[in-house]
C-alpha positions as CSV (number, residue, x, y, z in Angstrom):
1,M,-9.5,-16.0,10.2
2,N,-10.1,-17.3,6.8
3,S,-7.0,-19.1,5.2
4,I,-6.1,-17.8,1.7
5,G,-7.7,-21.1,0.2
6,E,-11.1,-20.3,2.1
7,K,-10.9,-16.5,0.8
8,I,-10.4,-17.7,-2.7
9,R,-13.4,-20.3,-2.2
10,I,-15.7,-17.7,-0.8
11,Q,-14.8,-15.2,-3.5
12,R,-15.3,-18.0,-6.2
13,L,-18.8,-18.5,-4.9
14,I,-19.6,-14.9,-5.0
15,K,-18.8,-14.9,-8.4
16,N,-20.8,-18.1,-9.2
17,Y,-17.6,-19.7,-10.9
18,S,-16.9,-23.4,-10.8
19,Q,-13.7,-24.9,-9.6
20,Q,-13.5,-26.1,-13.3
21,Y,-13.6,-22.8,-14.6
22,M,-11.0,-21.4,-12.3
23,A,-8.7,-24.4,-13.3
24,F,-9.0,-23.8,-16.8
25,M,-8.5,-20.1,-16.3
26,L,-5.1,-20.8,-14.1
27,D,-4.3,-23.7,-16.6
28,I,-4.0,-26.2,-13.9
29,S,-6.4,-29.3,-13.6
30,Q,-9.4,-29.1,-11.3
31,A,-7.9,-31.4,-8.6
32,A,-4.8,-28.9,-8.3
33,Y,-7.4,-26.1,-8.1
34,S,-9.0,-27.7,-5.3
35,N,-5.9,-28.4,-3.5
36,L,-5.5,-24.7,-3.6
37,E,-8.7,-24.1,-2.1
38,R,-8.1,-26.5,0.4
39,D,-4.6,-25.0,1.4
40,E,-3.0,-28.2,0.4
41,T,-0.7,-26.3,-1.9
42,E,1.4,-23.2,-1.2
43,L,0.6,-20.3,-3.3
44,T,3.0,-18.0,-4.6
45,V,2.2,-14.2,-4.7
46,R,2.3,-14.3,-8.5
47,R,-0.4,-17.1,-8.4
48,I,-2.4,-15.2,-5.9
49,Y,-2.4,-12.2,-8.3
50,E,-3.5,-14.6,-11.1
51,I,-6.4,-15.5,-9.1
52,A,-7.5,-12.3,-8.1
53,E,-7.5,-11.0,-11.7
54,I,-9.8,-13.9,-12.6
55,L,-12.1,-13.4,-9.8
56,E,-11.9,-9.4,-10.4
57,I,-10.9,-8.3,-6.8
58,S,-7.7,-6.8,-5.3
59,P,-5.1,-9.3,-4.5
60,F,-4.8,-7.8,-0.9
61,I,-8.5,-9.4,0.0
62,L,-6.8,-12.6,-0.6
63,L,-3.4,-12.1,1.3
64,P,-3.4,-12.4,5.1
65,K,-3.7,-9.2,7.2
66,P,-0.2,-7.5,8.5
67,R,0.7,-8.6,11.8
68,F,1.6,-5.1,12.8
69,G,-1.1,-3.3,11.0
70,T,-1.0,-0.4,8.7
71,Y,-2.0,2.5,11.1
72,I,-0.3,5.6,11.0
73,N,-0.1,7.8,14.0
74,Y,-1.2,11.3,12.7
75,H,-0.3,13.2,15.9
76,H,3.5,11.9,15.8
77,F,3.4,12.6,11.8
78,M,2.2,16.1,12.3
79,I,4.9,16.6,14.8
80,T,7.4,15.2,12.5
81,I,6.2,17.5,9.6
82,R,6.4,20.5,11.8
83,K,10.0,19.6,13.0
84,I,11.2,19.2,9.3
85,R,9.3,22.3,8.5
86,Q,11.2,24.4,11.4
87,L,14.7,22.9,10.4
88,W,13.8,23.8,6.5
89,M,12.9,27.4,7.7
90,S,16.0,27.7,9.7
91,G,18.0,26.9,6.8
92,I,16.6,29.7,4.9
93,R,17.1,31.8,7.6
94,N,20.8,30.9,7.7
95,K,21.2,31.2,3.9
96,K,19.7,34.7,4.1
97,A,22.1,35.8,6.7
98,N,24.9,34.8,4.8
99,L,23.8,36.3,1.4
100,P,26.1,39.0,-0.1
101,E,24.8,42.4,0.5
102,H,23.9,43.3,-3.2
103,I,21.4,40.4,-2.9
104,N,18.0,41.6,-1.3
105,V,15.6,39.4,0.4
106,H,12.8,40.7,2.0
107,N,11.2,39.1,5.1
108,S,7.9,39.2,3.5
109,D,9.4,36.4,1.1
110,I,10.5,34.3,4.0
111,E,7.0,34.8,5.7
112,K,5.2,33.7,2.5
113,L,7.2,30.6,2.5
114,Q,6.4,29.9,6.4
115,N,2.6,30.2,5.5
116,E,2.8,27.7,2.3
């Protein structure tokens, strides 16, 4: 796995930028920039965003991957959505049952909501 400094170096080389150019754009010395690429200086998130902007890439390319991933289990997601919908529809039915008699709500109106 590449370190942040190594990722920066690779992206800099892809863009064919020199360390002097990067240092100038970041308003630091070339030696200080070299320390960034060698991971001898700890980077702040703000600095990572500045570097990404100079390299014209997403800062997420430079950041480490999440330890627990970003996977969404769509099966469980859909089950949760279905349960929320059932609760919502039962609330609509309860409200319909408690409406005064002079207000008419047709079952077709509720069916329309269920099909949306």
